[in-house]
C-alpha positions in Angstrom: 89.4 -17.8 20.2 90.3 -21.2 18.1 88.9 -23.6 20.9 85.5 -21.2 20.9 85.4 -22.0 17.3 85.8 -25.7 17.4 83.0 -25.7 19.8 80.9 -23.6 17.4 82.0 -26.3 14.5 81.0 -29.2 16.7 77.4 -27.3 17.9 77.0 -26.6 14.2 77.3 -30.2 13.1 75.0 -31.1 15.8 72.7 -28.5 14.8 72.3 -29.8 11.3 71.6 -33.3 12.3 68.5 -32.1 15.0 67.4 -30.1 11.9 67.4 -33.1 9.6 65.5 -34.9 12.6 62.9 -32.7 12.7 61.8 -29.3 14.6 62.9 -28.9 18.3 59.9 -29.9 20.4 58.2 -26.8 22.3 57.7 -26.8 26.1 54.4 -26.5 28.0 54.3 -23.8 30.4 56.0 -24.8 33.8 53.6 -26.1 36.6 52.9 -23.5 38.9 54.1 -20.5 37.1 51.7 -17.7 36.3 51.0 -16.7 32.8 52.2 -13.3 31.8 49.0 -12.3 30.7 48.7 -9.0 33.3 52.5 -8.7 33.9 55.7 -11.0 33.6 56.5 -13.3 36.4 60.5 -12.2 37.5 63.3 -14.8 38.0 67.0 -14.4 37.9 69.9 -14.6 35.3 71.2 -18.2 35.7 74.4 -18.5 37.7 77.6 -18.7 35.5 75.8 -16.3 32.9 75.7 -12.6 34.4 79.2 -11.5 33.5 79.2 -12.3 29.5 75.4 -11.4 29.5 76.3 -8.2 31.0 79.5 -7.6 28.4 76.9 -8.3 25.3 74.1 -5.8 26.8 76.9 -3.4 27.5 78.2 -3.4 23.8 74.5 -3.4 22.5 73.5 -0.4 24.4 76.9 1.4 23.9 76.6 1.9 20.0 75.4 4.7 18.2 72.8 4.7 15.4 76.2 5.2 12.8 78.0 2.7 14.3 77.8 -1.2 13.8 74.5 -3.0 14.9 73.2 0.9 15.3 71.3 1.7 18.8 69.3 -0.5 20.8 66.5 1.3 22.2 64.7 -1.9 24.6 66.2 -5.4 25.3 64.1 -7.9 27.0 65.0 -11.5 27.8 62.6 -14.3 28.7 63.8 -17.5 30.0 61.8 -20.4 31.1 58.7 -18.2 31.6 59.9 -15.5 33.4 61.6 -12.0 32.7 65.3 -12.3 34.0 66.6 -9.1 32.4 65.6 -5.9 30.6 67.0 -2.2 29.9 66.1 0.5 28.3 67.8 3.4 26.5 66.9 6.7 27.7 63.7 8.1 26.9 62.3 4.5 27.0 60.9 2.2 29.0 58.6 -0.8 30.0 55.4 1.2 29.0 56.5 2.7 25.8 55.3 1.7 22.7 57.9 1.1 19.7 57.2 0.3 16.3 57.2 -3.1 14.7 58.0 -2.4 11.4 57.9 -5.9 9.6 57.7 -7.9 12.7 54.2 -6.7 11.9 54.2 -10.0 9.4 54.9 -12.2 12.0 51.6 -10.7 14.0 49.6 -10.8 10.8 50.3 -14.7 10.2 49.4 -15.1 13.8 45.9 -13.6 13.0 45.6 -15.8 10.2 46.1 -18.6 12.3 43.5 -17.5 14.9 41.1 -17.1 12.1 41.9 -20.7 11.3 41.4 -22.0 14.6 37.9 -20.0 14.6 36.7 -21.3 11.7 37.0 -18.3 9.8 39.5 -19.5 7.2 38.1 -23.2 6.0 41.5 -24.0 4.5 44.9 -21.9 3.8 45.0 -24.1 0.7 42.1 -22.4 -0.9 42.5 -18.7 -2.6 42.8 -16.1 -0.2 40.1 -12.9 -0.5 42.0 -10.3 -2.8 41.0 -6.8 -4.4 42.0 -8.4 -7.8 39.0 -8.5 -10.4 37.3 -11.5 -11.5 39.3 -13.7 -13.6 42.3 -12.2 -12.9 44.9 -15.4 -12.0 46.2 -13.5 -9.1 42.9 -14.1 -7.2 43.6 -17.5 -7.5 46.9 -17.4 -5.1 46.3 -19.0 -1.8 46.5 -18.0 1.9 49.6 -20.6 2.2 51.4 -18.9 -0.9 50.7 -15.4 0.6 51.9 -16.3 4.1 55.2 -18.0 3.0 56.2 -15.3 0.3 55.9 -17.9 -2.8 52.9 -15.7 -4.1 54.8 -14.9 -7.6 54.3 -11.6 -8.0 56.8 -9.3 -10.1 57.8 -7.5 -6.9 61.1 -5.7 -5.5 62.0 -5.0 -2.0 65.2 -6.8 -0.9 68.0 -6.7 -3.4 66.9 -3.1 -4.7 69.4 -0.8 -5.6 67.3 2.7 -4.7 64.5 4.0 -3.3 63.1 4.5 -7.4 62.9 0.8 -7.9 62.3 -0.4 -4.2 58.5 -1.0 -4.3 57.9 -1.0 -0.8 59.0 2.6 -1.0 56.6 3.4 -3.8 53.9 1.5 -2.1 54.1 2.9 1.1 55.5 6.5 0.7 55.2 7.1 -3.0 52.1 6.8 -5.2 50.6 3.9 -3.4 50.6 5.4 0.2 47.1 6.6 -0.1 45.9 2.8 -1.2 48.0 0.0 -1.1 45.7 -2.5 -2.2 44.8 -1.0 -5.3 48.3 0.0 -5.8 48.9 -3.6 -5.6 46.3 -4.5 -8.2 47.8 -1.8 -10.6 51.5 -2.4 -10.4 52.4 -6.0 -9.8 51.5 -8.6 -12.2 52.6 -12.7 -12.1 56.3 -13.1 -12.6 56.4 -16.6 -11.6 53.6 -19.6 -11.1 52.6 -19.1 -7.3 54.4 -21.5 -4.7 57.6 -21.6 -7.1 59.7 -19.0 -6.1 60.5 -17.4 -2.5 60.4 -13.5 -2.8 60.2 -11.2 0.2 57.1 -8.8 0.2 55.3 -6.6 2.3 52.9 -6.2 -0.4 51.7 -9.8 0.1 51.2 -9.0 3.8 49.4 -5.9 3.5 47.1 -7.8 1.2 46.8 -10.4 4.2 45.5 -7.8 5.9 43.2 -6.4 3.7 41.8 -10.7 3.5 41.6 -10.5 7.4 39.3 -7.6 7.5 37.2 -9.3 5.2 36.9 -12.5 6.7 36.3 -10.5 10.1 33.1 -9.0 8.1 34.9 -5.7 8.3 35.2 -4.3 4.9 36.5 -0.6 4.5 33.9 1.6 3.6 36.7 4.9 2.4 38.4 3.1 -0.4 39.9 6.3 -2.4 39.5 6.8 -6.0 42.1 9.0 -7.6 44.9 11.1 -6.2 42.9 14.3 -5.8 40.4 12.2 -3.6 43.0 10.2 -1.6 45.0 14.0 -0.9 42.0 15.4 0.3 41.2 12.2 2.5 44.6 11.9 4.2 44.4 15.7 5.5 40.6 15.1 6.2 40.2 11.4 7.0 36.4 9.8 6.3 34.9 9.2 9.5 33.4 6.1 7.8 37.1 4.7 7.6 37.9 5.7 11.3 35.1 3.5 12.1 35.7 0.7 10.1 39.5 0.7 11.5 38.2 1.0 15.0 36.0 -2.1 14.6 39.2 -3.9 12.9 41.3 -3.3 16.2 38.6 -4.0 18.3 38.2 -7.6 16.8 42.1 -8.0 17.0 41.6 -7.2 20.5 39.0 -9.7 21.1 40.3 -12.7 19.2 44.2 -12.2 20.0 45.6 -9.3 21.8 43.2 -9.4 24.8 43.8 -13.0 25.7 47.7 -12.7 25.7 47.0 -9.4 27.5 49.3 -7.5 24.7 48.3 -4.0 24.2 49.2 -3.4 20.3 48.3 -0.7 18.2 48.0 -1.4 14.1 48.1 1.2 11.3 46.2 1.4 8.5 46.4 3.5 5.4 43.9 6.0 4.0 41.5 3.6 2.6 41.1 1.6 5.9 43.6 -1.4 5.0 45.6 -3.2 7.8 49.0 -2.4 7.0 49.9 -6.0 8.1 53.0 -6.0 6.3 54.7 -3.2 8.5 53.0 -1.5 11.6 52.0 -2.7 14.5 53.0 -0.8 18.1 54.0 -2.5 21.1 55.9 -2.3 24.4 59.0 -4.7 24.4 57.3 -6.5 27.1 54.3 -6.9 25.0 56.2 -8.0 22.0 57.8 -10.7 24.4 54.0 -12.0 25.1 53.8 -12.2 21.5 56.8 -14.3 21.0 56.3 -16.2 24.2 53.1 -17.5 22.6 54.8 -19.3 19.9 57.4 -20.4 22.3 54.2 -22.2 24.3 53.2 -23.8 20.7 49.9 -21.1 20.3 48.7 -22.0 23.9 47.8 -19.2 26.5 46.7 -20.0 29.8 45.6 -23.3 28.7 43.5 -22.3 25.4 44.5 -23.0 22.0 44.8 -19.9 20.3 46.7 -21.1 17.4 45.8 -24.3 15.1 48.1 -27.2 16.3 50.9 -27.6 13.9 50.4 -23.5 13.3 53.9 -22.9 14.9 55.7 -25.7 13.1 54.0 -24.3 9.9 55.3 -20.8 10.7 59.1 -22.3 11.3 59.4 -24.3 8.9 61.1 -23.7 5.3 58.6 -24.4 2.4 60.6 -26.8 0.3 59.3 -26.2 -3.0 61.6 -23.1 -3.2 65.3 -22.8 -3.5 65.3 -20.3 -0.2 65.9 -21.7 3.2 65.7 -18.8 5.4 61.8 -18.2 5.6 58.6 -20.0 6.6 55.0 -18.6 7.2 55.9 -14.7 8.6 58.7 -16.0 10.7 62.1 -16.1 9.7 64.0 -19.3 10.1 66.5 -17.9 12.4 69.9 -19.8 11.7 71.3 -21.8 8.9 75.1 -23.2 8.2 74.4 -22.0 4.4 71.4 -19.6 3.9 69.7 -18.9 0.5 69.8 -16.0 -0.2 73.3 -15.5 1.6 73.5 -13.0 4.6 69.5 -13.2 5.5 69.9 -15.8 8.6 72.5 -16.2 11.3 75.1 -19.2 10.3 75.7 -20.2 13.9 74.2 -22.2 16.6 71.4 -22.7 18.2 69.9 -24.0 14.5 66.1 -23.8 16.0 66.1 -20.5 16.9 63.4 -18.2 14.5 62.3 -14.5 14.6 60.2 -12.1 13.8 62.0 -9.4 12.3 61.9 -5.9 11.3 63.5 -2.8 9.5 66.1 -0.8 11.3 66.8 -3.6 13.6 64.0 -4.9 15.3 63.7 -8.8 16.3 61.9 -11.2 18.4 64.6 -14.0 18.6 62.7 -17.2 19.9 65.1 -20.3 20.6 63.1 -23.3 21.6 66.3 -25.5 22.9 66.7 -22.8 25.4 63.0 -22.0 26.4 64.0 -18.7 25.5 62.6 -15.2 24.4 64.9 -12.4 23.2 63.4 -8.6 22.1 65.6 -6.0 20.6 64.3 -2.7 19.5 66.3 -0.2 18.3 67.5 2.1 15.1 69.6 0.4 12.7 70.9 1.1 9.4 69.9 -1.7 7.0 73.2 -1.7 4.9 76.6 -3.1 5.8 76.8 -6.1 8.3 74.2 -4.5 10.6 71.8 -7.2 10.4 74.5 -10.3 10.5 75.9 -8.5 13.7 72.4 -8.4 14.9 72.0 -12.2 14.3 75.3 -13.1 16.0 74.6 -10.8 18.9 71.3 -12.6 19.7 73.1 -16.0 18.9 75.9 -15.1 21.4 72.9 -14.5 24.0 71.2 -17.7 23.5 74.4 -19.8 23.7 74.9 -18.4 27.5 71.9 -20.6 28.3 72.1 -24.4 28.7 69.6 -26.6 26.4 66.4 -27.5 28.5 66.7 -30.8 29.6 63.5 -33.1 30.5 60.9 -30.7 32.2 57.9 -31.7 31.0 58.9 -33.7 28.2 56.1 -36.2 29.0 53.4 -33.6 28.9 54.7 -32.2 25.3 52.0 -32.4 22.6 52.5 -33.5 19.0 53.6 -30.4 16.5 52.8 -30.7 13.1 
């Protein structure tokens, strides 16, 4: 155990030096390997890894909801472009869609990147379309500030003490549930100058979902007015709302999900707003495809889907704030001294970054290992469950050797 601690400490020092030098490069698709658009190419667990990997998987699959790290429902591991391992709890399997929870934020961030690449968004430093009234300073918040959770709204999610003071609960399941966009307009004023303070916010990503509908030319036509109308609509959805929702799903499929072969189902509120901070359903294999797009720097089958540098932007800390755990829709997976504390792994590999969702959903991406790990489950958010899940992902990643010089000459520059 002492020797292992020395190894981790040495790796920490190397990781901090590497971090100071810049992001770990993202490798291109291996020559001759099929993209997983239709199905994942299969491979073998590397020699010498099987036993320890088996123990980590066994421990994860053996625990119940009430035990540390909760219940694991799916594990998928992609190494060097191949599916090398997967397992599922009883009642789940490769074709079963599971809920993303806040992993949807990473998907929504990718949709913004796709819109930039398509020319639908001119500049992420311009004000994002929002439902705020004309002249409202909140209407000047930029795409970048919403994406990096530096919008400055007076909003409380992480750090709340109960259901009544948790703004995401009130927005999603309380008085805001019928029209989240209007709830945000009514309830959350500016508390800080935009760009100055990082504050975790599902509300911001719901508004990004609202904005994406507008720039895609798909505006909701079923906006609810007042609680009585909202409750009636909740039980008898407006057919106009259904048609706009379907149009938005089709747009997402055409420009993003379809090209990577991801069968995903987003959700909308009763007013027709895409719930881009919380709710996209997909299988574990398809969540792995999404992670793999980021591992391959936003390129798929030779086509650039995300702007050059978008993945770098997503996995880089916005230095204007004190926080160092979040990029643009993605968690920065590991830091020896995370700020806020307990919001990231503290052990190597330090280049990991991840999509994370309520109750223990993770897509863990490790460029230095050419690795994607998907874990879906049901885990209480309290205690040290998240720290255990972070360390579980990192323990798997450490089993794999660093990628060496495969096609390094083919690497593009990442901004």
